[in-house]
N, C-alpha and C positions, 0 to 999 in steps of 0.2 A: 556295594562299593560306591554307588552314586551318592548315597546319603552321607558317607564320610567326606567325600570331596565337597559336597554342598555345605556340610557343617564347618569345614576348614576353609571357607571362602567368604568374602565380603561382597554382597550384591551392589551393583552400580545402577544408577538411574536408567542407563541405556539397555539394561538387561544382561550385560556381561557380568562376570565375577572376577575378583582378585583372589588368587590362591594364596593363603597365608603360608603354606608349606613352601611354595616356589619363591615367595618373596622373602623368605627367611635369610638367605645369604646377603641380599641387599641390605636388610636391616642390621645384620651383624657387622657388615663393613662400616656402616655409619656409627654404630656403637663403638667399634674398635677405634675409629678416628677420634671419638670424644675421650678416649682413654689417655690421649696425649697430655691432658691437663692433670693427670694423676701420677705421671712419671717424672721424677726429678731430672733436670737438665744435666747432661754430660756432653762434653765436646766430642768424645768418640762416637756418641750416638749420631751426631750431625755428620761427622766425617764418614761413618759407615753408610749412612743414608745417601750422601753425595756420591760415594764410590760405587755403590750399587746402582744408582741412577745412571752414572756415566757408563758403567758396564752394560746395563740394559739398553741404553740408547745406542751404544756402539753395535751391539748385536742386532738390534732392530734395523739400524741403517744398513748394515752389511746384508741382512736378509732381504730387505726391500731392494737394494741395489742388485743383488744377485738374481732375484726374481725377475726384475725388469730386464736385465741383460740376457737371461735365458729366454724370456719371452720374445725379446727383440731379435735375438739370433735365430730362434725357430721361425719367426715370421719372415725374416730375411731369407732363410733357407727354403721356406715354402714358396716365396715369390721368385726365387732364382731358377727354379726348375721348369 
């Protein structure tokens, strides 16, 4: 198995290796980003993107706020006893 991982990796000058299999998702995301130049523009694509961004940011802000409030209340409960 060591030979397969050695075959699917790129050696670096410092002796470490870059796994081609583990870096595949990174490369695919960048290739997918370049596909924007091959898709015709429609306004509903832009509106959908913005709506999904707003929804995502709303839930991220709610999750972060809830996490900090829970942590702060637990810390306050810990110091009050």
